[in-house]
N, C-alpha and C positions, 0 to 999 in steps of 0.2 A: 505493500500499499504506499501510495508517495505520501509524503509528510503534507501537511497544510502550511507548514511555514515555507518550505521548498517551494509551493505553488505560488504561497505569497511573494516570496523572492522573484520568481521568473515574472510573474505579473506584474510586480514594480517596475522589473526593467523592460519589460514590453509595453508599459504605459510611460516611461521616461521617454523610449524611443521613439513612440508614437507622437510625444508631445513634441520632440525636435524635428520630426519630419513635419507636423503639422504646421509648428512657426515659421519652417522654411516655404511651405504652400502659400499661408495666409499672406506672408512677406512678396513672395513672387507673383500672386495671381493679378494684384491691383496693378501692378507696374505692368503687366503683359509677358513677362518673362515666363519661360518654360519651366515646372516644377517638374518635370521628368529629366529633362536635359542641362547638364551643366552643372561645374562644381561650385560648391559655397566656397565664398572669398568672404576677406575682413572686408567690413563697410570702411575703415579708415585706411589701410593700406593697401588694397586688392589682393594680398597674399591669398592663393589656395589654400585651401583649409583641407589637411587629411585626418586620417582617424584620430590621432593623438589630439585634436582640437575638437574632434565632432563627437567623442563618448557621451554620452547624457549624463550631468550632473558633477560626474569627476572631473571632467576637463575643465569645467568651470573652477572646481574650488584647485584644482592642479597648478592651473595658471594665475590662481587668484584674482579671477575676474577680469583678466586682461589678453589683449593678443599675443599671442606668443611672440610674434615676429616685431610688430611697432609698440606693444604695451599699451595700446589704447584701451580704453574702457570696454569691456562687454558687459552688456545691458542685465540686469539682475532679471529681467521679465524671462531670460532663456531658462534658468536654473529654477525659478519659481514655478513655472509652468509644467516643466519636467518632473519636479517632486511632485506637484498638486495631481498630475495625471496619474503618475506611478502609485500615489496614496490612493487615489480615486478607484483605481483598478483593483485593489487590494481592498478596502473597504467595499467594492461591489462584491466581491468573491466572498467576502466573510459576511455581507449580509444575504446575498441570492444564494450563495454554494454553486456548485459544478453543475449546474441544470440547463436546459436547452435555450433560458433567458439570458444568461452569462455573455454568451459572445456578442448578442445584438446589443445588449447594453454597454458592452464595452467598445464598439463601434460606435454608438451614440453618444458615450462620453467623449470620442475623439472628435466628433463632428461638431458636438457643442463646444469643445476648445476653439475649433476652428472659427466658429461665428462669433465666439466671445472676442478673440484676437484681431479679427477683420471690424468687430465693431467699436472695439476700444481704437483702434489706428484709423480707422475712417468713418467713423460714426453712421454705418448703414450695414443692414445684415442682409446678405447675399442670400437671393429666393431660391435659387437651387438648393443652397444647404438647408436651408429651412425646411423647405418641402422634403428634402432626403431624410432629415431628423423625423419629420411628421411620420414619413413610412416608416422607419425603425422604430418609433415610438409605438404605431399601431400593432406592429407584430409584438413587441415587448408587451402590451397590454391583452392582447390576446393569449399569449403564452401565460400571463402570470395570473389572469381571472380563473377562479375557481368555479365558475360557472357562466352562464350567458346573462343571467340576472347583474351579476358584479360587472363584466365587461361594457353591459348596456350602462349601468351606473357611472363607470368611469368615461365612458365617451360622452356621455350627459354633463358630466360636471367639467369634464375639458371643455366641452363647447361653451358653457355658461361662463368660464374662466378667461377663453379666448375671447370671447363676445364683450365682456368687461373690459379687456385692455383695448379692443377696437373702438369701443365707444369713448374711452380716455382719451383715444388718438383724434377721433373726429369731433367729439364737444371742446376739447383743448386748443383744436386747430394744429395738432402737431406740437404743441408747445410742453405737453406735460408726456406725451408717451409718444412715440413715433410708432409708425405703420409696420414694422418689422417686428416689434415686440409681441405683438398678439400670434402669431404663427408660432414662434419660439415658446410662448407661454404654453400654447396649445400642445405641441410635442411635448413639453416637459411635464405636464400635468399627464398626457397618455403615459408617459415613462415611467414615473413614480405613482400613479394609481391612486390610491386611497388618500395619501399624504398630499395632494395638491393644492387643497385649499389652505394646509400650514404651510406650505411650500411659497405661497402665495403672501402671506403674512410676514414669514420670515424676510421674504425679498424686500417690502416694503420696508420694514425695521432696519434692515442693513443699509437701504440705500438712506432713510433719513439720516442714520447715524452718520454716514459717510457726508452727506451735506451740511449737517450742523459743524464736524469738524472742519470742512473744508470752508464753510462762511466765516467760521468764528478764527481762522487762521489766516484770512486772505489781507494782505497787505492793504490798507486803507480802511479797514473794519469790513462788516457784512455787507455785503451786496446782491443783491440775484441775478439773475440774467446768466448763470452757469449752464451751460449744456455738457449734460453726463449721459453716456450710455447706459441705459438700463439692463440691456443682456446679461452682462457680469453679474449684476444683483440677483435677476432671476436665477441666474444657474448657481450662485452661492446659496440661494435661498433654499430653493428646491432640493438642491443635494443634502443640504444641512438637514432638512426635513425629513428626507428619505435616509440617512444614514444614522440618523439619531435617535433617541427613544422618547425624546422630550415634546410633548405636543404644545404650543404656545398657546392653543384654545383653552388648555386648560387654565392657563394664568389669567385669561381674559374672563372666562366665565367664572372665577374663585370670588 
C-alpha cells in the first residue's frame, strides 16, 4: 500500500510544477507569445533559463529570489503560487481522497490559478478559461453528488449565486463587480457544492479586509476609487470554505 505521506509529497510537487507552467502560460498568452514553443528567459537580462533556474520553489530559495546571472529580483509571486497550488493539491487529496473526483478537481484548481493570475495582471477574466472551469465543475458536481436531488440542489444554488454576481455587475454598471466574476462564481459554486454560500461569505469578508487595509495605508489617507480584481478573493473564499470545517454562517446565526 502506498503511504498517504508519499502521495501528498508527489501531489505537492505536481501542484508546484503545474503552478510554474501556469504562470508562464498566463504571462505569454496576453502578449501573443507561444506558450508551447520557446524557452523561458530572465525578464531583466534575457538569459535563457535552464533546469537549475526553473525547479519549482527550490530554485527561488536556492538563488535567494534573484536571477542566477544578473542577480535581478525574481518576483515572489512565482514561489507563492507554486507553494499555494502544491498545498491545494495536497488539501484536495486529504479532503476528497483517491476518488474519481480528484483528477478533475486538481485540473480545476490549475485552471482557477490561471484565471486568478490573468485577472491580477490584466484585470480581465478570459472567457475560454472560465467556460472550461464551468465544464470541469459540472463534472465534479455530478461525480460528488450522492443523489440526483443533491445534484439538482447544487445546480440551483450555483445558478442563484451566479445570478447574484451578474445583478451586482448590472446594477452597479460594472463598478462593484466585473462581468467575468459571475461565471467564475458559478464554476466555484459547482466545484465546492454545499459549501458554496459559505464560500461567497468568505470571499466578501476577505475582500472587505483587504480593502480596509489598502484604504487605511494609502498615502494621503483613505480614498475610494481603487480597482481590485475580485476573482482572487473568490478563489480564496471558496477554497477556504471547502478545505476548512468552520462554517461562517454559524457565527452569523449565533
